[in-house]
C-alpha positions as CSV (number, residue, x, y, z in Angstrom):
1,X,83.0,-102.3,-52.8
2,X,79.7,-101.3,-51.6
3,X,80.7,-97.7,-51.1
4,X,82.1,-97.7,-54.5
5,X,79.1,-99.1,-56.0
6,X,76.9,-96.7,-54.2
7,X,79.0,-93.5,-55.4
8,X,78.9,-95.0,-58.8
9,X,75.1,-95.2,-58.8
10,X,75.0,-91.7,-57.4
11,X,77.1,-90.2,-60.2
12,X,75.3,-92.0,-62.8
13,X,71.9,-91.2,-61.6
14,X,73.0,-87.4,-61.2
15,X,74.4,-87.4,-64.9
16,X,71.1,-89.0,-66.1
17,X,68.9,-86.3,-64.2
18,X,71.2,-83.4,-65.5
19,X,71.0,-84.9,-69.1
20,X,67.3,-85.3,-68.9
21,X,66.5,-81.7,-68.5
22,X,65.9,-79.3,-71.4
23,X,68.0,-76.3,-71.4
24,X,66.2,-72.9,-70.9
25,X,67.2,-69.4,-70.5
26,X,65.0,-67.2,-68.4
27,X,65.0,-63.4,-68.2
28,X,63.8,-61.6,-64.8
29,X,63.3,-58.0,-63.9
30,X,60.7,-56.0,-62.0
31,X,57.5,-55.3,-63.9
32,X,57.3,-51.6,-62.7
33,X,60.4,-49.2,-61.8
34,X,60.6,-45.5,-61.0
35,X,62.6,-43.1,-63.0
36,X,66.0,-43.0,-61.5
37,X,65.8,-46.1,-59.5
38,X,68.4,-49.0,-60.0
39,X,67.3,-52.5,-60.3
40,X,68.5,-55.9,-61.4
41,X,68.1,-57.6,-64.9
42,X,69.2,-61.4,-64.7
43,X,69.4,-64.0,-67.2
44,X,69.5,-67.6,-65.8
45,X,70.3,-70.8,-67.9
46,X,69.6,-74.2,-66.4
47,X,72.7,-75.8,-67.2
48,X,76.6,-75.0,-67.0
49,X,77.5,-76.5,-70.4
50,X,77.2,-73.3,-72.2
51,X,79.2,-70.8,-74.4
52,X,78.8,-67.6,-76.4
53,X,76.2,-65.7,-74.2
54,X,74.7,-62.6,-76.2
55,X,73.0,-60.1,-74.3
56,X,70.2,-57.9,-76.0
57,X,70.7,-54.3,-77.0
58,X,69.8,-52.3,-74.0
59,X,70.0,-48.5,-75.2
60,X,66.4,-47.1,-74.9
61,X,65.0,-46.2,-71.5
62,X,67.8,-47.6,-69.3
63,X,71.3,-47.0,-68.5
64,X,73.7,-50.0,-67.9
65,X,75.5,-49.4,-64.8
66,X,77.3,-52.8,-64.3
67,X,77.4,-56.1,-66.0
68,X,77.2,-58.8,-67.0
69,X,78.6,-60.3,-63.8
70,X,78.5,-64.2,-64.0
71,X,77.7,-66.6,-61.0
72,X,76.9,-70.4,-61.0
73,X,75.1,-72.6,-58.6
74,X,74.7,-76.2,-58.5
75,X,72.9,-78.6,-55.9
76,X,72.1,-82.3,-55.5
77,X,69.4,-83.8,-53.1
78,X,68.5,-87.5,-52.2
79,X,64.9,-87.8,-51.0
80,X,63.6,-91.3,-50.5
81,X,66.2,-92.7,-52.7
82,X,65.4,-90.4,-55.5
83,X,68.0,-88.2,-56.7
84,X,67.2,-84.6,-57.9
85,X,69.9,-82.1,-59.1
86,X,70.1,-78.7,-60.4
87,X,72.8,-76.4,-61.9
88,X,72.5,-72.9,-63.4
89,X,74.5,-69.9,-64.5
90,X,73.1,-66.4,-64.0
91,X,74.2,-63.3,-66.0
92,X,73.4,-60.2,-63.9
93,X,73.1,-56.4,-65.0
94,X,72.6,-53.5,-62.9
95,X,70.3,-50.8,-64.8
96,X,69.0,-47.5,-64.0
97,X,65.6,-46.4,-65.2
98,X,65.5,-43.3,-67.5
99,X,62.3,-41.4,-68.6
100,X,58.9,-42.6,-67.8
101,X,57.3,-44.9,-70.4
102,X,56.9,-48.4,-71.2
103,X,59.9,-50.4,-72.5
104,X,60.8,-53.9,-74.0
105,X,64.1,-55.6,-73.6
106,X,64.5,-58.2,-76.4
107,X,65.5,-61.7,-76.0
108,X,69.3,-62.8,-75.1
109,X,70.6,-66.0,-76.5
110,X,73.2,-68.3,-75.6
111,X,74.7,-71.7,-76.8
112,X,73.7,-74.5,-74.4
113,X,74.8,-78.1,-75.0
114,X,75.4,-77.5,-78.6
115,X,72.1,-75.8,-79.1
116,X,71.3,-72.1,-79.4
117,X,68.4,-71.0,-77.2
118,X,66.7,-67.7,-76.6
119,X,65.2,-66.2,-73.5
120,X,61.9,-64.3,-73.2
121,X,61.5,-60.6,-74.0
122,X,60.8,-58.4,-70.8
123,X,58.3,-55.3,-70.5
124,X,59.1,-52.8,-67.9
125,X,56.9,-49.9,-67.0
126,X,58.9,-46.7,-65.8
127,X,56.9,-44.4,-63.7
128,X,57.7,-40.7,-63.3
129,X,59.6,-39.5,-60.1
130,X,57.5,-38.9,-56.9
131,X,56.6,-35.4,-56.5
132,X,56.5,-35.4,-52.8
133,X,57.6,-32.6,-50.5
134,X,61.4,-32.2,-50.6
135,X,61.6,-34.2,-53.8
136,X,62.9,-37.2,-52.0
137,X,64.0,-40.2,-53.9
138,X,60.8,-41.8,-55.4
139,X,61.7,-45.5,-54.5
140,X,62.3,-44.6,-51.0
141,X,59.4,-42.3,-50.6
142,X,56.8,-45.0,-51.9
143,X,58.0,-47.6,-49.5
144,X,58.9,-45.7,-46.4
145,X,57.3,-42.9,-44.3
146,X,58.1,-39.1,-44.0
147,X,60.1,-37.7,-41.2
148,X,57.1,-36.1,-39.7
149,X,55.2,-39.5,-39.7
150,X,58.0,-41.2,-37.9
151,X,58.0,-38.6,-35.4
152,X,54.4,-38.1,-34.7
153,X,52.7,-41.1,-36.1
154,X,50.1,-39.1,-38.2
155,X,49.1,-40.6,-41.3
156,X,47.3,-38.4,-43.7
157,X,44.5,-39.2,-46.3
158,X,47.2,-38.8,-48.9
159,X,49.6,-41.4,-47.3
160,X,46.7,-44.2,-47.2
161,X,43.5,-44.3,-48.9
162,X,41.1,-46.8,-50.8
163,X,39.4,-45.7,-54.0
164,X,36.0,-47.2,-55.2
165,X,35.6,-47.2,-59.0
166,X,32.9,-48.6,-61.3
167,X,33.4,-49.7,-64.7
168,X,30.4,-48.0,-66.0
169,X,28.4,-45.1,-64.3
170,X,25.5,-45.1,-66.9
171,X,24.0,-48.5,-67.6
172,X,20.8,-50.3,-68.5
173,X,18.9,-52.1,-65.9
174,X,20.4,-55.7,-65.5
175,X,23.6,-54.7,-67.2
176,X,26.7,-55.8,-65.4
177,X,29.0,-53.3,-63.7
178,X,32.4,-54.0,-62.2
179,X,33.0,-52.5,-58.8
180,X,36.6,-52.2,-57.6
181,X,38.1,-51.3,-54.2
182,X,41.7,-50.4,-54.4
183,X,44.2,-49.6,-51.7
184,X,46.9,-47.0,-52.1
185,X,49.7,-46.6,-49.4
186,X,52.9,-44.9,-48.9
187,X,53.1,-46.4,-45.3
188,X,53.7,-50.0,-43.8
189,X,50.3,-51.3,-43.9
190,X,50.0,-54.4,-42.0
191,X,46.2,-55.2,-41.6
192,X,42.9,-53.9,-43.2
193,X,39.4,-54.5,-42.0
194,X,36.1,-53.3,-43.6
195,X,32.6,-54.5,-43.7
196,X,31.1,-55.5,-47.3
197,X,29.0,-52.9,-48.9
198,X,25.4,-52.9,-48.3
199,X,24.1,-52.4,-51.8
200,X,20.4,-51.6,-52.2
201,X,18.7,-52.2,-55.8
202,X,21.6,-54.4,-57.0
203,X,22.1,-58.1,-57.5
204,X,25.7,-58.7,-56.5
205,X,28.2,-61.3,-57.0
206,X,31.6,-61.1,-55.4
207,X,34.7,-62.0,-57.4
208,X,37.1,-64.6,-55.5
209,X,40.5,-62.7,-55.2
210,X,43.7,-64.2,-53.5
211,X,43.8,-63.9,-49.7
212,X,47.3,-62.9,-49.8
213,X,47.4,-59.5,-51.3
214,X,50.3,-58.5,-53.8
215,X,51.3,-54.9,-54.1
216,X,52.8,-53.2,-57.0
217,X,53.8,-49.6,-57.9
218,X,51.5,-47.3,-59.6
219,X,51.7,-43.6,-60.3
220,X,48.7,-41.6,-59.0
221,X,48.4,-37.8,-58.7
222,X,52.1,-37.2,-58.7
223,X,52.9,-39.9,-56.1
224,X,54.2,-43.4,-56.6
225,X,52.0,-45.7,-54.3
226,X,52.3,-49.4,-53.4
227,X,48.8,-50.5,-54.7
228,X,46.6,-53.7,-54.6
229,X,43.0,-54.5,-55.5
230,X,41.3,-55.3,-52.2
231,X,37.9,-56.5,-53.5
232,X,35.7,-56.7,-56.5
233,X,32.1,-57.1,-57.2
234,X,29.9,-57.7,-60.2
235,X,26.7,-55.6,-59.8
236,X,23.3,-56.1,-61.8
237,X,21.0,-53.1,-61.2
238,X,17.4,-54.3,-60.5
239,X,15.8,-50.7,-60.6
240,X,16.0,-47.8,-62.8
241,X,17.0,-44.3,-61.8
242,X,19.9,-43.1,-59.9
243,X,21.2,-45.8,-57.5
244,X,23.8,-45.0,-54.9
245,X,26.9,-47.2,-53.8
246,X,27.4,-45.9,-50.4
247,X,30.9,-45.4,-48.8
248,X,32.6,-47.9,-46.6
249,X,34.7,-47.3,-43.6
250,X,37.7,-49.6,-43.3
251,X,40.3,-49.5,-40.5
252,X,43.9,-50.0,-41.2
253,X,46.7,-51.0,-39.0
254,X,50.1,-49.2,-39.9
255,X,53.6,-50.0,-38.3
256,X,55.1,-46.7,-37.7
257,X,58.8,-46.6,-36.8
258,X,59.8,-44.8,-33.5
259,X,62.9,-43.0,-32.8
260,X,64.8,-44.1,-29.7
261,X,66.2,-41.6,-27.3
262,X,69.2,-44.0,-26.8
263,X,71.8,-43.0,-29.6
264,X,73.3,-46.6,-29.5
265,X,70.0,-48.2,-29.7
266,X,69.0,-46.0,-32.5
267,X,72.3,-46.8,-34.4
268,X,72.5,-50.4,-33.9
269,X,68.7,-51.4,-33.9
270,X,67.1,-48.5,-35.7
271,X,64.6,-47.7,-33.1
272,X,61.4,-49.8,-32.6
273,X,57.8,-50.0,-34.1
274,X,54.4,-49.3,-32.9
275,X,51.1,-49.9,-34.4
276,X,48.7,-46.9,-35.4
277,X,45.0,-47.3,-36.5
278,X,43.8,-45.1,-39.5
279,X,40.2,-45.0,-40.4
280,X,39.7,-44.8,-44.1
281,X,36.5,-43.9,-46.0
282,X,35.8,-44.7,-49.5
283,X,34.0,-42.3,-51.8
284,X,30.3,-42.7,-52.8
285,X,29.4,-43.7,-56.3
286,X,26.1,-42.8,-58.1
287,X,24.9,-45.2,-61.0
288,X,22.7,-43.9,-63.6
289,X,20.4,-46.8,-64.5
290,X,18.3,-46.4,-67.6
291,X,15.2,-48.6,-68.3
292,X,15.2,-51.0,-71.2
293,X,13.2,-50.2,-74.3
294,X,9.8,-51.4,-74.5
295,X,9.9,-55.2,-73.5
296,X,8.5,-57.7,-75.8
297,X,5.9,-60.3,-74.5
298,X,8.5,-63.2,-74.9
299,X,11.4,-61.3,-73.1
300,X,13.5,-63.7,-71.0
301,X,14.8,-61.0,-68.9
302,X,18.4,-61.7,-70.2
303,X,20.8,-58.7,-70.8
304,X,24.1,-59.4,-72.2
305,X,25.4,-61.6,-75.2
306,X,24.1,-65.1,-75.4
307,X,23.9,-68.1,-77.9
308,X,21.2,-70.9,-77.8
309,X,21.7,-74.6,-79.0
310,X,19.3,-77.6,-78.6
311,X,19.6,-81.4,-79.2
312,X,17.3,-84.3,-78.9
313,X,17.8,-87.9,-78.0
314,X,15.7,-89.6,-80.5
315,X,13.2,-88.8,-83.4
316,X,12.0,-92.3,-84.0
317,X,10.4,-93.6,-80.7
318,X,7.7,-95.8,-79.5
319,X,4.8,-94.9,-77.1
320,X,5.9,-94.6,-73.4
321,X,9.5,-94.0,-74.5
322,X,11.3,-91.1,-73.1
323,X,11.9,-88.0,-75.3
324,X,14.4,-85.6,-73.9
325,X,15.2,-82.1,-75.5
326,X,18.4,-80.4,-74.1
327,X,18.8,-76.6,-74.5
328,X,22.1,-74.7,-73.7
329,X,22.3,-71.1,-73.2
330,X,26.1,-69.7,-73.4
331,X,27.0,-66.2,-73.0
332,X,27.8,-63.5,-70.4
333,X,25.4,-61.3,-68.6
334,X,22.7,-61.7,-66.0
335,X,22.7,-65.4,-66.5
336,X,21.2,-66.2,-63.0
337,X,18.3,-63.9,-63.5
338,X,17.1,-65.0,-66.8
339,X,13.8,-67.0,-67.3
340,X,13.7,-70.8,-68.2
341,X,12.7,-71.1,-72.0
342,X,9.4,-73.0,-72.5
343,X,9.2,-76.0,-74.9
344,X,5.8,-76.6,-76.2
345,X,5.3,-80.4,-76.5
346,X,2.2,-81.8,-78.4
347,X,-1.1,-82.5,-76.0
348,X,-0.5,-86.3,-76.3
349,X,2.8,-86.0,-74.4
350,X,3.1,-86.3,-70.8
351,X,5.6,-83.4,-69.6
352,X,8.0,-83.5,-66.5
353,X,9.4,-80.5,-64.8
354,X,12.8,-79.6,-66.5
355,X,16.3,-80.1,-64.9
356,X,18.4,-77.0,-64.8
357,X,22.2,-77.2,-64.5
358,X,24.1,-74.0,-64.0
359,X,27.9,-73.5,-64.9
360,X,28.7,-69.9,-64.0
361,X,31.9,-68.2,-63.6
362,X,32.2,-64.8,-61.8
363,X,35.4,-62.9,-63.1
364,X,36.3,-59.4,-64.0
365,X,34.5,-59.5,-67.3
366,X,31.2,-60.4,-65.7
367,X,29.2,-63.5,-65.1
368,X,29.9,-65.8,-67.9
369,X,29.1,-69.7,-68.6
370,X,26.4,-71.8,-69.5
371,X,22.9,-73.0,-68.5
372,X,21.7,-76.3,-69.6
373,X,17.9,-77.1,-69.3
374,X,16.8,-80.7,-70.0
375,X,13.1,-81.4,-70.8
376,X,11.6,-84.8,-70.5
377,X,8.2,-85.9,-72.1
378,X,6.4,-89.3,-72.6
379,X,4.4,-89.7,-75.8
380,X,1.3,-91.6,-74.9
381,X,-0.3,-92.1,-78.4
382,X,1.2,-93.1,-81.8
383,X,1.5,-90.7,-84.7
384,X,3.6,-87.9,-86.2
385,X,4.2,-84.9,-84.0
386,X,6.1,-81.6,-84.2
387,X,7.9,-79.9,-81.6
388,X,8.1,-76.1,-82.6
389,X,11.2,-74.1,-82.4
390,X,12.1,-72.7,-78.9
391,X,12.6,-68.9,-78.7
392,X,14.9,-66.9,-76.5
393,X,14.8,-63.1,-76.5
394,X,17.2,-61.0,-74.8
395,X,18.6,-57.4,-74.9
396,X,21.9,-57.3,-76.7
397,X,24.1,-54.6,-75.2
398,X,26.4,-54.1,-78.3
399,X,23.5,-53.3,-80.6
400,X,21.2,-52.0,-77.7
401,X,18.3,-53.8,-79.2
402,X,16.4,-57.1,-78.6
403,X,17.5,-60.2,-80.4
404,X,15.4,-63.5,-80.5
405,X,17.3,-66.8,-81.0
406,X,15.5,-69.8,-82.2
407,X,16.2,-73.7,-82.2
408,X,15.1,-75.9,-85.0
409,X,11.9,-77.8,-85.0
410,X,11.8,-81.3,-84.3
411,X,9.5,-84.0,-86.1
412,X,8.9,-87.0,-83.9
413,X,7.6,-90.3,-85.2
414,X,5.8,-92.2,-82.4
415,X,5.3,-95.9,-83.1
416,X,2.8,-98.4,-81.2
417,X,4.6,-100.1,-78.3
418,X,4.0,-103.5,-77.3
419,X,0.5,-103.9,-75.9
420,X,0.9,-106.2,-72.8
421,X,4.5,-105.6,-71.8
422,X,5.1,-103.4,-68.8
423,X,6.7,-100.0,-69.9
424,X,9.6,-99.2,-67.7
425,X,11.5,-95.8,-68.4
426,X,14.7,-94.4,-66.7
427,X,14.3,-91.0,-64.9
428,X,16.2,-88.6,-67.0
429,X,17.7,-86.9,-64.0
430,X,18.8,-90.1,-62.2
431,X,19.3,-93.3,-64.1
432,X,18.9,-95.3,-60.9
433,X,15.4,-94.3,-60.4
434,X,12.8,-95.9,-62.6
435,X,9.0,-95.2,-63.1
436,X,6.5,-98.0,-64.2
437,X,3.8,-96.5,-66.6
438,X,0.1,-97.7,-66.8
439,X,-0.8,-101.1,-68.4
440,X,-3.0,-101.6,-71.4
441,X,-6.4,-103.0,-71.0
442,X,-6.4,-106.8,-70.2
443,X,-8.5,-109.2,-72.2
444,X,-11.9,-109.5,-70.7
445,X,-12.7,-113.2,-69.5
446,X,-15.6,-114.6,-71.3
447,X,-18.1,-117.4,-69.8
448,X,-21.6,-118.3,-69.4
449,X,-23.7,-115.7,-67.6
450,X,-27.1,-116.8,-65.9
451,X,-29.8,-114.2,-65.0
452,X,-32.0,-115.2,-62.0
453,X,-35.2,-113.1,-61.7
454,X,-36.1,-112.0,-58.1
455,X,-39.0,-110.2,-56.7
456,X,-41.7,-108.2,-58.6
457,X,-41.5,-106.9,-62.2
458,X,-38.8,-104.1,-62.2
459,X,-40.1,-102.4,-65.5
460,X,-42.3,-99.3,-64.6
461,X,-41.2,-99.0,-61.1
462,X,-39.9,-95.7,-59.5
463,X,-36.6,-97.6,-59.1
464,X,-36.7,-98.2,-62.9
465,X,-37.1,-94.3,-63.7
466,X,-34.3,-93.3,-61.2
467,X,-31.9,-95.5,-63.0
468,X,-32.3,-93.2,-66.0
469,X,-32.9,-89.8,-64.1
470,X,-29.9,-89.9,-61.8
471,X,-27.3,-90.8,-64.4
472,X,-28.6,-88.0,-66.7
473,X,-28.5,-85.5,-63.9
474,X,-25.0,-86.6,-62.9
475,X,-24.0,-86.4,-66.5
476,X,-25.3,-82.7,-67.0
477,X,-23.6,-81.8,-63.8
478,X,-20.3,-83.2,-64.8
479,X,-20.4,-81.3,-68.2
480,X,-21.0,-78.2,-66.5
481,X,-18.4,-78.8,-63.9
482,X,-15.7,-79.9,-66.9
483,X,-16.6,-76.8,-69.0
484,X,-16.2,-74.3,-66.2
485,X,-12.7,-76.2,-65.2
486,X,-11.7,-76.0,-69.1
487,X,-12.7,-72.2,-69.1
488,X,-10.4,-71.5,-66.0
489,X,-7.5,-73.7,-67.2
490,X,-7.8,-71.7,-70.3
491,X,-7.0,-68.6,-68.4
492,X,-3.3,-69.0,-68.0
493,X,-2.9,-65.9,-65.5
494,X,-5.8,-67.2,-63.2
495,X,-4.1,-70.8,-63.1
496,X,-0.7,-69.4,-62.5
497,X,-2.5,-67.4,-59.5
498,X,-4.0,-70.3,-58.0
499,X,-0.7,-72.3,-58.1
500,X,1.6,-69.5,-56.9
501,X,1.5,-70.7,-53.3
502,X,2.0,-74.4,-54.3
503,X,5.1,-73.2,-56.4
504,X,6.5,-71.1,-53.8
505,X,6.1,-73.7,-51.2
506,X,8.0,-76.1,-53.5
507,X,10.9,-73.8,-53.8
508,X,11.0,-72.8,-50.1
509,X,11.4,-76.7,-49.3
510,X,14.2,-76.7,-51.6
511,X,15.5,-73.7,-50.0
512,X,15.2,-75.5,-46.6
513,X,17.4,-78.2,-47.9
514,X,20.1,-75.9,-49.1
515,X,20.0,-74.2,-45.5
516,X,20.5,-77.5,-44.0
517,X,23.5,-78.2,-46.3
518,X,24.9,-74.8,-45.6
519,X,25.1,-73.9,-49.4
520,X,24.9,-70.2,-48.9
521,X,24.9,-68.8,-52.5
522,X,22.3,-71.4,-53.8
523,X,20.2,-70.7,-50.6
524,X,19.9,-67.1,-51.2
525,X,19.3,-67.7,-54.9
526,X,16.4,-70.0,-54.4
527,X,14.8,-67.9,-51.6
528,X,14.7,-64.8,-54.2
529,X,13.3,-67.0,-57.0
530,X,10.5,-68.1,-54.6
531,X,9.7,-64.3,-53.6
532,X,9.9,-63.0,-56.9
533,X,8.2,-65.9,-58.7
534,X,5.2,-66.0,-56.0
535,X,4.5,-62.3,-56.5
536,X,4.8,-62.5,-60.3
537,X,2.3,-65.3,-60.5
538,X,0.0,-63.5,-57.9
539,X,0.0,-60.4,-59.8
540,X,0.2,-61.9,-63.2
541,X,3.0,-59.8,-64.2
542,X,6.4,-61.4,-65.6
543,X,9.3,-61.2,-63.3
544,X,11.4,-59.3,-65.8
545,X,8.7,-56.4,-65.5
546,X,8.7,-56.3,-61.7
547,X,10.5,-53.9,-59.4
548,X,10.0,-53.0,-55.7
549,X,8.3,-49.8,-56.7
550,X,5.7,-51.4,-58.8
551,X,4.9,-54.3,-56.6
552,X,4.1,-51.7,-53.9
553,X,1.6,-49.9,-56.3
554,X,0.1,-53.3,-57.7
555,X,-0.3,-54.9,-54.2
556,X,-2.2,-51.6,-53.0
557,X,-4.8,-52.2,-56.1
558,X,-5.7,-55.6,-54.5
559,X,-6.2,-54.0,-51.0
560,X,-3.3,-55.5,-49.4
561,X,-2.5,-53.8,-46.0
562,X,0.7,-51.5,-45.9
563,X,2.2,-53.5,-43.1
564,X,1.9,-56.8,-45.1
565,X,3.4,-54.9,-48.3
566,X,6.2,-53.6,-46.0
567,X,7.0,-57.1,-44.5
568,X,7.2,-58.6,-48.2
569,X,9.5,-55.9,-49.3
570,X,11.6,-56.1,-46.1
571,X,11.9,-60.1,-47.1
572,X,13.3,-59.1,-50.4
573,X,15.8,-56.6,-49.0
574,X,16.9,-59.1,-46.1
575,X,17.5,-61.8,-48.7
576,X,19.7,-59.5,-51.1
577,X,21.6,-58.1,-48.4
578,X,22.2,-60.9,-45.7
579,X,24.7,-63.0,-47.7
580,X,27.1,-59.9,-47.6
581,X,26.4,-58.8,-44.2
582,X,28.8,-59.5,-41.3
583,X,28.2,-62.0,-38.5
584,X,26.9,-65.5,-38.0
585,X,25.9,-66.8,-41.6
586,X,23.8,-69.6,-40.2
587,X,21.7,-67.2,-38.1
588,X,21.3,-64.8,-41.0
589,X,20.2,-67.7,-43.3
590,X,17.8,-68.9,-40.6
591,X,16.3,-65.4,-40.2
592,X,15.8,-64.8,-44.1
593,X,14.2,-68.2,-44.4
594,X,11.7,-67.6,-41.5
595,X,11.1,-64.1,-42.6
596,X,10.3,-65.2,-46.3
597,X,7.9,-68.0,-45.3
598,X,6.0,-65.5,-43.0
599,X,5.8,-62.9,-45.9
600,X,4.4,-65.3,-48.4
601,X,2.0,-66.7,-45.7
602,X,0.8,-63.2,-45.0
603,X,0.5,-62.3,-48.7
604,X,-1.5,-65.4,-49.4
605,X,-4.0,-64.5,-46.8
606,X,-4.2,-60.8,-48.1
607,X,-4.7,-61.4,-51.8
608,X,-8.0,-62.7,-53.0
609,X,-8.9,-63.0,-56.4
């Protein structure tokens, strides 16, 4: 009885599992074939309750050699008490590719479980025949080795090579370039080793590609090769003029079939294989980088296509309440290299450092995504205030001109807060941290005051006059000091120069934390910001107008020694190149950190304003 119940449940569960699936018809065929090759075209329906299969019209580009042949499959599995089942019917055609071109096989149809369903259409690219010596069959020529290779193990540069291509060879500075390294092979390539390129004058971002490479057929210079994209990079040129992408030397490991002297071994086993190493050198590329037109004063350094939006948390607040403005820059281009826009808060507001959140994606189309900047300010006095629009100027590659984006202006109504209550606000970057603001003046306690005379008469004495002279002298001294301080603060360039080392130190501390956390990309970006930002503040030149060439010239004007200038330029180069250099990443990051700190320290002792 128990066995009968078990089989009954099994049958019912299987029937339910079959009934629960929706019927589909799927067409499959190779994406690329060679003219004269034979291949399979299959139509698979995931149920066996079918009738009236109608194949598409296959007349152009292919010859039908056989079909349709019908086969059916079914299976049932029980895993942890759960029953899964599948059943299908497959209709198979054998086709032969005709003339070269791109062809589409329309959808097939079938009636499954009382409903008419259709398959997907298929697009197949037909390549011309391989024009190799002897006019051997192309499908065999692109997947096997020639007789001479089998005999001697000699692999020519036409049998295995790697191309280096740039999406553009004439660009503006900071314009994105896609660099692609692609493998072409006619041999059995087992392994490939190569160092990443050492690209001078470029800010480089590597595109993540699958570790497991997939090869496909491609007709190239009369031959049909198995090809795959090996690596890709997005490059942002940082200098103008002709920049060179150097050649790279790869080492490929190829399995070459050997012919056995034993005729029985050659007949039954086909001989053996041995590994042959082949050095592959990629070609050099030259990129012509044109300078941007005359840059406006408020240029952000952005090159690409961008949009700007803003929002504010509240327009009606009380004194000591937090006002948060959020700016979001969306688009594609050199997102990591743009300057943070400035929000000009009223003087009565206490302003905090902005919080920047990056959400970038490196793909074949470039560096795309968004940058969100949150600005926090605290109004200290009541009144009506206006926060002017924020401007963001960038170079638009579509129109080859500068564009300025503006946000809306915000009118803030600040009311008087409660007098004696302690004002507590949440930190806008971390809601768990709080900051206690200053208290209002307490009431003065009143009471009887008794004055007791002591000693001689004070009036007319030297001490009496000193009580007037000393405060007056101090007052005059403070007035002179604060006027001098105000004049210096009005000189924005001078203020930036004084604070350059402080800002660089702060960034290097953050870089040290990123180094400890082994966050490689963020570490190198922060060190670069520290170096470029420091020299920008010291020389009073915007980052967007700096290059390694004009840095040397400007530092020479300040009398900086050549060896100090060379150390600083080397620190920039090491930071740009270390992330892609082979070897121990931790050792490279430690070296970059130490070199950068020493370079900033030497520069601080050399530049005197």
